[in-house]
N, C-alpha and C positions, 0 to 999 in steps of 0.2 A: 751426674746429677742434673746438669743443664738439660739433657735430652728428656729426662723424666718430668721436669718442671714444664717443659715445652708441651708435652702431651696433655698434662692437666690443664693448661691454659687453653688449648685448642678444643678440648671436649666441651667445656661450658659455652664457648663461643659458637661452636657448631650447633649445640642444643638451642641457643637463643635464636640463631638464624633460621633453624627449622620450625620454630614456633611462631615466627613473625608472620602476620598476614600478608599475602601477596595480592595486590589489586588485580581484579579480573577485568578484561575489556568487555564493554557492554555492546549489545547489538543495536543500541539506540543510535549508533553512528552511521546507519544506512543512508545513503544518498541515492536518489533516483536521477539518472542521466536525463531522461526525457519523460514527460507525462502529458498525454493528450486526453482531453475530455471532449467527447462528442455528445451533443444534445439533439435527439431526434424526437420532436413532438409528434404524437399520434402516428408513429411508424406503422404499427399493426394493431394497436389498441388505443383507447382514449386515455393515454398516460404519456409520461416523458420517458423515453428510453435513454438511459445514460450509459455511455461506453467509456471505459478507461483502457488506454493502451500505454504501457510504460516499460522502461528498461532500467536496470541498475547501473550505477556508475561503474566504469571500467575499473577492474582491480578489486571489486567486492569479493570477499571470501565466501565461497558457497559450500554447503547450503546455508541459507539465511532465512529466518522466520520473519514474515511480514504480517502486519495487521493494518487493514484499511477500514475507515469508518464510512458507512453509508447511512442515509436517513432512516429513522426508526419505522417510517411508513413505507419504505421501499421493499420491493420483492426482488431478491437476488435471482438472476437467471443463469449466469455462467461465470466460472473461474477457469481460465484456460491459459495456455501458452502457444507459441507458434514457432517451434524449432525448425520446421521445414517450410514455413509460410502458411501452412494450414493450421487452424486452431484445433488443439487437443485439450480435453478437459484435464484438470489437475485436481488432486485430492485437496479438500479444504475442510475446515471445521464448520459445523453448522453455525451460522451467525448467532451471536449472543448480544444482548442489550447492555450497554454501559454508558452512563452519563449522557443519556438522551440520544445515543447513536446505536446502530447495529455495528458490531465489529466482525469483520471477515478476516479470518486467520488462515494462512497457508505457508508452505515452505517453498522458497525459490531454490531450485537445485540445478538450473541450467541458465547460462548467459544468453537469454533470448528475450523476445517481447512477451510480456504478460498482458492478459486481457480480462477485464471484469465487465459484466453487463448487469444492470438492474433497471427495473421500472419504478418510477415514483409518480405519485398523483400530480395531475396537471389541472389547474383551474381553468375552466372555460365558461365564459359568459357571452352568450350569443355567438358572435364571430371572433371575440377576443380571447386569446389564450394567455395565461400567465404562469410562469414558473420561476422559482427562486432557487438558484444553485449556489451552494456554499462549499468551497474546498476547505476541508478541516485542517489542512497543513500537517499531516501526520509525519511527513519526511521533507527534508530539503530537496529541492528539485533544480536541476541545471537549466532545462528548457521546458516551459509550461505552455501548452497550447489549448485553446478552446475553439470548437467549431460548432455551428448550429445549422442543422438541416431543416429548411423551412417546408412546412406542408404546402401542397400544390396550390391551395386557395389563399395563400398569404399575399397581402397587398402592401403591408407596412410592418416594419420591425422597429421596436424601441428597446434599447438595452441600457442598463444602468450599472 
């Protein structure tokens, strides 16, 4: 009799456990190990060339979907990675607009450096150039670097 009662007790317990929701892990926990922003005013056109080079934090499970925001008035030029040191284009979704930004979405499937380039409008008045860069902070970053390549005729730089 005890064995029969034991079976009836385990069956409802098993059914309750199978119907309980199990929390899923979110991809929002992606951390970038390094992120470098390069600003090249008037590199080959009268605009600001913005270049992102970044790597994922060590131990990130791959593949992982990434979305990065760029300004709405920017023109995306490249999404690539550099598994052998040379840049290779990677598939990405056509940017879409969301909350005042363009969203660039792609999948990272290799532990290597990824590279994004876009052009954004640059304001020029006589010899003065002005550009406002805003990092939207889509992901936590271990090391964040910014560099600016000055046009040849630059005599003075002011940053804020």
